[in-house]
N, C-alpha and C positions, 0 to 999 in steps of 0.2 A: 353809232353802234352801241348796242346794249352791253353795258358793263356788268350787269347783275347775272353773272354766270354761275350756275349751280355747281356745287362741289362734286367731284367725280372720284370714286374710290378705285383708282387705276391699279393699286397694288394687287387687287384681286382678279385682274384681267387675265383670262386664259387666251392663248395657250402658253405664253411665256412669262417669265418673272419680270414684273414691271417696277419693282422697288428700285432696282439698280438704274433703270431708265429714268425714273422720276428724280432720283438723287442727282443723276447726271444732268438732267434738264435744269434743275434748280441751280446746279453749279454753273451751267452756261448762262443762265439769266444773270447771276451775280457777276460773271465775267463780262457780259455785255454791259451791265450797269457800270462796272469799274472802268471799262474801256471808254464808255461814252462820257463819263465824268472827267476822267484824267486826274492825276494826283493834285495838280495845282488848282483844279477847278472845283474841288469839293465844297469849299466855303461858298463859292458863288452859287453852286447848285442848291445848297441848303437854303440860301437866302433869296433865291430867284423867285420872282412872281410867276414864272412860267413852269413852276414845278409840276403842276398837274398835267399840263400838256406834254411835258417831257416824259413823265411816268406813263401816260397813256400811249405815247408813241413807242416806248420801249417795251411795255408790258402787253399791250393788246395783241401783238402777233403771237405771243406765247399762249394766250388764252385759247387761240384756235386749236392748239394741240389737244386741249382737254375738252373742248365743247364745240368742235367744228360744225356738226349738224345744226345746232341751235343758231350759231352765227350765220351760217349759210341761209337758213330759213328766215332769219331776221332781215338779212339783206334783200332776199326775194320779196318779202312782204312790203318793204319800203320802196322797192325799185319800180313798181308799176310797169313791169315788162321791159324796163331799160337795163342796160348793162350796169353792173356794180362790181366793186372790188373788195377783196379781203386780203390782208397782208399776213402771211405766216412768217416764222423766223427765217425760213430758207427760200421763200418764193412769194411773188405777188400773183394772186389768182384773180382773173377777170371772168365773172359769171355772166352768161347770156342765156336768155330764155325765149325771146320772141322768135317766131318762125323765120323771119328774115335774117336775124343774126345767126341762128342755128344753121341755116342754109349757107351763109357766108363762111361759117366755121368749117362746115363739112367740105365746101368747095375750095377752100384755101389750099394752095399747093403744099405738099408735104416737105418741100424745101424751105418753107417759111413757117408753117405751123405743123409740128411733127408729133405724132403719136409715139413713135419710137423714142424720141428724145425725152418725152414725158415719162414713159415707162422706165427708161434708163435712170432718170432722176429718182423715181419711186423706189426701184428695186436695187440700185447700186450693184449691177451684175458683176463688175470687176471683183467685188469683195464677197458676193453672195452666190455666184454661179461659176465658181472655179475659173475666174479670170476672163469670163466672157465679156468682151468689150464691144458690144454691138454698135453699128452705125446709127447716127441720128436720123438718117433718111430711110424710110421703109422701101424695101425692094433693092437696095444696093447690092445685096447678095442673092437676090431672087425672092419670090413670094410663094414658093411651092407649098409651104406649110398651110396656106389658105386652102388650096385644093385638097391637101392631105386631111384637114379637119372638116372642111365644109362638105366635100364630096366623098372621099374614100372612107373616112371614119363613119360618116352618116350612112352611106350605102351599106356598110358592114354591120349596122346595128342588128338586123335580124339574125346574124350569126353570133353576135355578142350576147344579146339580152337573155336567151334561155339559160345558158350556163351562169350568167351573172345573177339572175334571180335565185337560182338554187344555192349558189355560193354565199350570197348575201343573207339568205334565210338561215343558213348554217352558221355563218360568222356572227350574226346578231345573237343567236342563241348562246354561242360560246362566250361572247363579250358580256352578255347579261349575267352569266354564271359567275363571272369574276367579281361581281358587285355584292356588297354586304346585305344581309337581311336585317331589316329594322322593323320591329313590331310585326313580324310575320310577312313582310313584303320586301322584295329587293329594290333598293334605291339606286338607280342607275344615273350617273352624271351624263346628261344628255349630249352636250357638245363633244366631249371626248369620245363618246361612243359613236357618234355620227362621223367624226373625223376618221376613225378606224375603218368604218364601212366605206367611206369615200376613197380612202387611200387604197384599199384592196380593189375596189371597183376600177379605179383609174389604172392601177398597176396591171390588172388583167387585160384591160382594154388597150392600153398603150404598149405594154411590153410582153404580153403573152403569159401563159400559165407558169413557165419556168421561174420568172422573177415575181409574178403576181402571187405565187404561193410560197415565196421564200421569206420566212419570218424575219431573218436578219436584214434583208433588203427593205422589207416593209417597215421595220422599226426606224431605219434611217430616213426612209421616205416620209414617214409620219413626222419626225422631229425636224425635218428640213424646213418645213413651212415656218415653224417657230424661229429657227435660226435665221432664216432670211429676213423676217420682219424685224427682229431685234437688231441684227447687224445693219440693215439698211437705215433704220431710224438712228442708230448710233452715228453712222457716217454722215447722214444728212444734217444732223445738228452740230457737228463739229465745225470749228473754224476751218476754212478751206485749206489753209496751210498745214493743218494737222491731220486732215482726212486721209491722205495717202499713207502716213506713218501709222497712226492708230488704227485706221481701217484695215490696213494690211496685217497688223498684229492680231486684231480680232479675227480676221478671216482665217488666219493660220490655226486658230484655236477651235474653229468650227469643223467638226468631223463629218457631219452628215452629207454635206455637198461633196466631200472627197469620196465617201463611201458610194454615193449614187453614181458619181462620175466613173469611179473605178469598176463598178459593176456593169455599166452600160458600154464603156469603150470597147471591151473585147467583143461584145455582141455586134456593135456597129462596125467594128473592123472586119469581122467575119462576113457581115452583109455586104460591105463594100468589095471584098474579095470575090464574093459570089456575083456581084454586079459585073465586075470585070470579066469573070469567066463566062457569064451569060452573053456579054458583048462579043465574045470570041466564039459563040455558038455552042458552048458546053452546057450540059444539063446541070441545073442547080435546084435546090429545094425552094418551094413556094412558102411565103410567109404573109400573114394578114395581121399586121399590127402597125402602130405608129412609127416604130423604128424603120420599118420597110417603106412606109408611105412617105416619110420625110426624106429618106434617101432617094426614092424614085422620083420625087417632084423637085429635087434640087436642080440648079441650072445644068443643062446638058453640056454646054461648052466648058463649064468649070464646075464639075461635080463636087459636092461638099465632101470634106474629109470626115473620118469617124469622129474626130474631136468636135468639128462644127455641128455635126448631126446631134451629138450628145448635148451640146450647149443649147440647141433649139429645143430638145426634149425637156431639159431641165426648166427652161423658161415656161414652156407650156404646162409643165407639171405644177409649178407653183400656182399659177392662175386658176387652174381647174380645181385643185384641192381646196384652196382658201374660199372661193366663192360658193362652190357647191356645198361644202360643209355648213357654212353659215346659213345659207338659204334653206337647206333641209331642216336644220335645227329650229329656225323660227317657224317653219311650216308645222312641225310636230308640236311645238308649243301652242300654236294657234289651234291645232286640232284638239288639244287638251282643254283649252279655254273655251272652245265652241263645240261641245260634243254633239250638238244637233247635226253636224255634218258627217259624223262617223257612219251612220247607217247608209245614207245614199252613196257615199264614197266606197264603202265596203261592198255594197250591192253592185256598183259599177265595176269594181275590180274583179269580183267573183265571176261576173258575166263576160267582161271584155278584156281581162288581162292577157289571156292567151292570144287574142288577136293583136294586142299591142306588142307582145313578144315577137310575133311573126313578122310584124311590119315596122316596128319602131314608131308607130303613130297611134293616136287615139287617146282614150280616157279623158274626154273633154271636161268632165266635172272636176277631176283631180287637177288637170291643167289649169283650170280657172282658180281653184283653191290655192294652189302654189303661187300663181301670179298675184292673187289678192294679198296673200301673206307677204310676198316680196314687195308689193306696193306700199304696205303699211310699215313694214320693218325691213327696208332694203339694206343690203350689205353696205352700200355706198350712198353718200349724199351728193357726190360729185361724179359726173360722167363726161364722155366725149373730151377727154384730156388732150390738149395739144400744147406743146412747149414751143415758144417762139425762138426759132434759130436765126431769124431776121426780123427787123421791125415790121409791124403789121398794124393796119388801121381798119376798123369796122366802118360801115357806111355812115354811122352817126358821129364819127370822129373819135370814138374810143380807141386809144392806142395801146399797143403791146410793145414793150422793149425786149431785146434779146434776153432770154431767161425767164420772162413772164409766162404764165399759163393762161390759156383760154379754156373754158369748160362750161358745162351746164349744171344747174342745181337740180339734179334728177329727183331727189326725194321731195323737194318742194313742188316740182312740176307734177309728180305723181299724187300729191295730196292737195292739188288745187281744184277749186270748184269749177274752174274754166273747162277742165277735161273730165272730171269725175263727180257725178252727183253724190251727195252725202260723203265727201271725200275722206272723212276720218272714221267712218263707220265700216266695220267688217262685214262685207257681203261676199262670202266665199264663192258664190256662183255668179258673181257680177259679170264675168266675161263669157259665160256660157249661154246657151239657148234653153228656153223652157222645155223644148223637146228632148234635150240631152238628159234631163232629169226624168221625164216621163218614160223614156225608153228603157230605163234600168230600175226605177224605183216607184213604189206607190206611196211615198212619204207624203204626209199631210201637213208638214211644217211649212209655214208661209215664207219660203225662200224668195228672195228678190233678184231679178235679173235686170239691173237698173242701168247698165250702159246702153247708149243708143244703138251700138253695133257690137256684136260678139267679136272676140279677138283671142289670140293664142299667146302663150308664154313666150314663144320664139319670135313674135312679131317685133318689128322696129317701126316706130312712128314718132311724130312730134310730141306725143304724150307719153312715150315709153322708150326711154333712153338707157334702160338697164344694160342692153347689149351694145351700146354705142349707137351710131347713126350711119346711114348712107353707105358709102363705098368701103368704110373701114369697120362696119359692124362685125361683132365677134363671129368668126367662122365656126367655132365649136359649140354654138348655142344649141344646135339640134341634139348633139351628143349629151350636153349638160342637162337639157330638159328630160331626155330619156332616162338618164341615171337618177335624176331626182324622182321620177315616177316609179322606177324600180324600187328604190329604197323606201319611199313613203308607202307604196303599195304593199310591200312585204310586211311593213309594220302594221298597216291597217288590217290586212287579211289574217295576221297571225297573233296580234296582241290587242288588248284593251290598254289604253294609255291614260295616265293621270299624273298631273304635276303634284309633287309632294307639297309645295307651297305656292299656290297660284297667285298669291298677293306679292311675292317677292320680286324685286327688280330682276329683269331677265337679260339685260345687256349693259355694256359700257361703250363709251366712244373714245376714239383716238384719231385725231385729225378729222377727216370726213367719214371715217369708217365706224359702223356699228358692229360690235362683236359680242357674241353670246357670253354670258357669265358661266364660267366652268362649274360653279357650284349648283347650278339649277339641276334638280334631281327629278327624274320621272320614274314612275312605277309601270313597268311593262308586264302586264299579267297575261300569260299565254291563254288564248281563247279556249284551249282544251280544258282549262280549269274553270271556265265561266259558262260553258255551253253544254 
């Protein structure tokens, strides 16, 4: 494994304060070293000829925290399609990329390889989601949320999108006005601005206008993602004996999860009461939001309580805000770096955005551009996470013990010549058809449509694991894709965009995640001032 890992300035990582996390990590490294040596073994350790091997074994897992994507890529490049492993401080990851192994991973029973258990380890919901201690096995309490997101939320997009576009346009203008003017232009911190737009979009779509326009609730919902990431990392890196004590203390100091829970419980309680009255034949109001759909799709024999409904909503909330904000941020940065795409994307939006609002479908050029951006700068370098709740063995003999994870190196796969011609080159219309461009633009720029077959952002395939794979692919991906298109379209149609410093580093990594740098500034110039 490559030991020449580049230095990462994690103290600048947005959205939460990493200095405390780094100090704590260094403390744990020292603790691990001390525990590994033992008081009486220090002299032997210093004089031992196996010093380098011991240091490598102890230190290498911690390197993963700071440069996970590079280590995952390095393993993929050396593996020649075979399974390989990376050891982190808290887990052993086994990466598979061949079609055969990925199929075995997807088909493994969830009583053995569990997505739920992996998510539980990632997010530590007992501490970050108001005591939500979900089961390791998916479906133990029903899987109605899949229908709620995949079918009901998706089918309701034509009702959501028109209002959402108007609100996002107004919100973006207001957010921009908060930013300072430097040398005659407003410098907007891109990632924090996009997070605010995503938080409002999701709040409106999930909870309705009452909470979606409530500034106090939105502030808590915005900061909740920060709190979750920080608390979960803190707990995961603690010695197991200390996690319940220190994790519990930290959870009690986090206010956003309590605020969200307290705001949602009364609404969920009212909806459950209405459900009971409806079952008795009484007239009740109709609602079209995720609160209602999660309640309606809970098991009929044992309907979920208001508390259980809210726990499910909180879990969905975290995933949607984090992934959407990061993907949109990278897409806007790529638009600034590749301005030749602005004209055809703007022409497409001005011609077809109305149809997209009415159907929740369309805008193929923008779909391709966002997908290409996500391919080159994905939120995650790891996908299809499954935690072993029982021992498991792949067909080639690779073994997983209880607590190990199996996963796919999604970033490495998406940048492999096996699946993508010129894999490291930005081709914003890579996944579109030439006719998609000809239908909306007379651009003479030599755009390339170099994939053998066109595809969509929401697709799931052996070469595209962004949403997972197979039977457990993300059910909310149609909604997520639509919201991305709304926000990016509103920016394209109403602003010219320019990076203040196009040469600056735009992201940092933590574990397998790539996160935008909060200091990246963009100048949003209203088109009314340039046309």
